[in-house]
C-alpha positions in Angstrom: 0.0 -0.2 0.0 1.3 3.5 -0.6 1.1 6.2 1.4 -1.8 8.2 2.1 -2.9 10.4 -0.8 -4.7 13.5 0.0 -6.7 13.8 -3.1 -8.2 10.5 -3.2 -9.1 11.0 0.5 -10.7 14.3 -0.3 -12.8 12.6 -3.2 -13.9 9.6 -1.2 -14.7 12.0 1.8 -16.9 14.5 -0.2 -18.4 12.0 -2.5 -19.9 9.8 0.3 -22.5 9.6 3.2 -19.7 10.2 5.7 -19.6 13.7 4.6 -22.5 14.6 6.3 -20.9 13.5 9.7 -17.9 15.9 8.9 -20.1 18.9 8.0 -22.0 18.1 11.3 -18.7 18.3 13.2 -17.5 21.4 11.4 -21.0 22.9 12.4 -20.4 22.4 16.2 -16.7 23.6 15.6 -18.0 27.0 14.4 -20.7 27.4 16.6 -17.7 27.5 19.3 -15.8 29.5 17.0 -12.9 26.5 17.5 -11.3 24.6 14.9 -10.4 20.6 14.8 -7.8 18.6 12.9 -8.9 14.8 12.2 -6.6 12.7 10.9 -7.8 9.8 8.7 -6.9 6.5 10.4 -5.5 3.7 8.7 -8.5 1.5 8.4 -10.3 4.2 6.7 -7.2 4.9 4.2 -7.2 1.2 3.8 -10.6 1.4 2.4 -9.7 4.5 0.1 -6.7 2.4 -1.4 -8.6 -0.5 -2.0 -11.0 1.9 -3.9 -14.1 1.5 -2.0 -16.6 4.5 -3.5 -18.8 5.0 -0.7 -17.5 5.8 2.8 -20.6 5.1 5.4 -18.0 4.7 8.1 -14.6 7.1 8.5 -12.2 6.6 11.5 -10.1 9.6 12.6 -7.4 10.3 15.1 -7.9 13.5 17.2 -4.6 14.8 18.3 -6.5 16.3 21.3 -7.4 14.4 24.7 -11.2 14.2 25.5 -10.7 16.4 28.3 -9.2 19.2 25.9 -12.7 18.6 24.1 -14.5 19.0 27.2 -13.1 22.5 27.9 -13.2 23.5 24.4 -16.6 22.5 23.2 -18.7 22.8 26.7 -22.6 21.7 25.9 -21.5 19.5 23.4 -21.7 15.6 23.4 -17.9 15.7 24.2 -19.2 17.5 27.3 -21.3 14.9 28.2 -19.1 11.6 27.3 -17.3 9.8 30.5 -13.8 10.7 31.5 -12.3 7.3 30.7 -13.8 7.5 26.7 -11.2 7.2 24.2 -13.5 7.3 21.7 -16.4 8.4 20.1 -18.9 7.7 17.1 -20.8 10.6 15.5 -23.8 9.2 13.4 -25.7 10.6 11.0 -28.7 9.6 9.0 -26.1 7.3 6.7 -23.0 7.6 8.0 -20.8 7.0 11.1 -17.6 9.0 12.0 -15.4 7.3 14.5 -13.4 9.9 16.5 -10.2 8.5 18.4 -9.0 11.0 21.0 -5.6 11.8 21.9 -3.9 10.0 18.8 -2.0 11.0 15.6 1.1 10.5 13.3 4.0 12.6 14.4 4.0 14.2 10.7 1.0 15.0 8.4 -0.2 17.2 5.9 -3.8 18.7 5.4 -6.1 17.6 2.6 -8.3 20.4 0.7 -12.0 19.8 1.9 -14.8 21.9 2.0 -14.9 22.5 5.9 -14.5 25.9 7.4 -13.4 24.4 10.7 -12.4 20.9 10.6 -9.4 20.2 8.8 -8.9 16.5 7.5 -5.3 15.6 7.5 -3.4 12.4 6.2 0.0 11.4 7.7 3.0 11.8 5.8 4.2 8.9 4.0 7.4 8.5 6.7 5.0 8.6 9.6 2.3 6.8 8.2 4.9 3.5 7.3 6.5 4.0 11.1 3.1 3.7 12.4 2.1 0.5 9.9 5.9 -0.9 11.0 5.2 -0.6 14.8 1.8 -2.1 14.6 3.1 -4.7 12.5 5.8 -5.3 14.9 3.5 -5.8 18.0 1.3 -8.0 16.3 4.3 -10.2 15.6 5.8 -10.1 18.9 2.3 -11.0 20.5 1.8 -13.8 18.0 5.0 -15.1 19.2 4.3 -14.6 23.0 0.6 -15.6 23.1 -0.6 -19.0 24.2 -0.8 -21.7 21.3 -4.3 -22.6 20.6 -5.5 -25.7 19.6 -5.2 -25.3 16.0 -1.5 -24.4 16.5 -0.7 -27.6 18.4 -2.0 -29.9 15.5 
């Protein structure tokens, strides 16, 4: 898989049902005269890279912790979430926008999108592949140290 392509992400998001969820979040941010950067997560970019035409679900990293969002957006759904939540799903009639709080890649670039207060970003190639490599390494380490299953023993 190649590094995330901002043009492909823009096309997939703005022509899909998830556009409504991004627009709803943009409306919340505008109401509070604040902004938010949402970074497309690996699973959503994988859908884009595979050529999924219509995104009904998008997962994004939010570099802010939930506690910061509670202060920045009082009276919104963020302020009502329990402190221990690390993610939230904003749903509209046809789509779900999954937000994962307190996560982002080290280096990212913006995606040209039609929202005023929400910026969509993708990681740079180096940052993306570093995270993918870390995930692969963790998974490999877990597989080596996990308890064998019945199938493994055959």
